[in-house]
C-alpha positions, 0 to 999 in steps of 0.5 A: 445486523440480523439476529442470529438463530440457533439451528433447530434443536433436536426433538423426539422422532415425529410420528402420528401421535407426536404433540406438535408445539410451536411459537415465534422464533424469539427469546420469549420461547427460550424456556420451551427449548430449554425444557426440551433440551433438559431431557425431561420430555424425552419419553414424549413424542414432541416436535417444535415448529417456529412461526415467524408469522406470529399469532395469526399464523399459529391461530390458523394452524390451530384451526386447521389442526396442523399444530397442537399446543402453542406459546402465543400472544394473549390478545389474539388468542382471546379474540380467536376463541371468542370468535369460535376457535376450538382451543383453550388457554391453559396457563399464563406464560409471561405475566408481564405486559409485552412492550410493543414498539411503535416503529417508523422507517428511520428516514421517514418524515414522521416524528411522533405517534400523533403523525401516524393517523391514517397511515399505512400499517404493516402487520404480520397477518390479519388477526395477529398481534400486530393487527390487534395492537393497531386497533388498541393504539387507534382506540387510545388515540381516538383514531378510526382505522380503514381496512385499506391501511393494513399491509400484510408483510408476514413478520419482522423481515417482511416489515423491514422490506416494506420499510425499505420499499417505502410501502408502509409507514408504521409497524408494531412489534416487540421492542426488544426484537426490533432493537437491532434495527433501531440501532442500525438505522432501519427503524425509528421508535416513536412510542412504546405501548405496553399491553393491558394484559399478560403478554403470552399464554399457552393455548391447546386445541380442545381435542388434544387437551381432552385426549392428552391431558396428562402429556399437556400438563407435563409439558407445561410443568417443564416449561414453567420450571424453566421459565420461572428459573430463567433469571437465575440461570447461569450465563443467561445473558450470554445465552440470549445474546448467542441464540437471538442476536440481542446485545447484552444491554438489551438482554438485561433490559428484557430480563428486567421487564419480563416476569414469567407466571408460576404454575397454576390454573388459568384465571378466566377473569384475564380472558374476560378483561382482555376481551372487554378491552378488545371490544372497546377497541372495536376489534372483537 
C-alpha cells in the first residue's frame, strides 16, 4: 500500500520574516513536526515545506533563496558546499548511517547487485542522495558510470512508476521507506548499503545564519530535544505507523537502527571525511 501522510501541520502565520524550514516527508523528520506541535516555537514565525524530491530539491531551493533551514542528507550537502553553496552545516541530526536499499523491479531478471553494472539508475535529481550513492556504490564495486545511465524520476513515487514502465533497472532509497513496496511485490531489494557518514544534518543558508542566529539555535534546540527523546516517547511505534504507513515491525526496526545526535557544535572533521569519500567516488 502507499504510505499515508498526515495532513500538513498548522504553523505560525507566514510573513516576510518567517523562517522557512523543510525536509523530506518521511519518518526521519517526525521530531521537527513534534517540535512545532509542542508550542515551544509558537512565538517564532516558521513554516514547514515537504520536499519529496529529496536532497537535490532542497539544495536547489537553498541556492535560490527559497528555503532557509533544512533537514538534509549529509553527503549531498557536503558536496554542494564544496562546490560553492552558501550554506553551513550547524548540527548533526541523525548520527547513525542511512541504510540505503538497492532495489530492482520485483519481476526483473536481475538477481544480485553484481548484475547491475551498466544498468539504468533511477535518481530523484542530479546531485541528490540517490545520485551520490550510485557513485559510492560504483566505487565500491569498481564500476564506471556514464551520464546516460541516470534517469531523473523526481522521488519515490517516480521510481515506482519507472519500475512499472520498465524504464529503469535500479533505485537506491531508504530501506525502511521502501519496505511497503518490497512487501507488495513492486520492489525487490538485492543489497543494503549503509552510508560511511552520519546520515542527516541540519543546514542553514549563510545569510540566514548570520542574521538570525538566536532563532536558528532555538529551532535546533527544540528539534534535538524531540529527536533525542523519540525512542522513549509513549506510543512512538503507533505514531510512526499512523503518520508514515510503516508497519509496526518496520517502525521498531527503524528505531533500533537510528541514533539521533545530541546537541553540540558540528565537527568539521565529519565534513572533511565525507568529502574525501566523495572524491574517491569521483563525484565531488
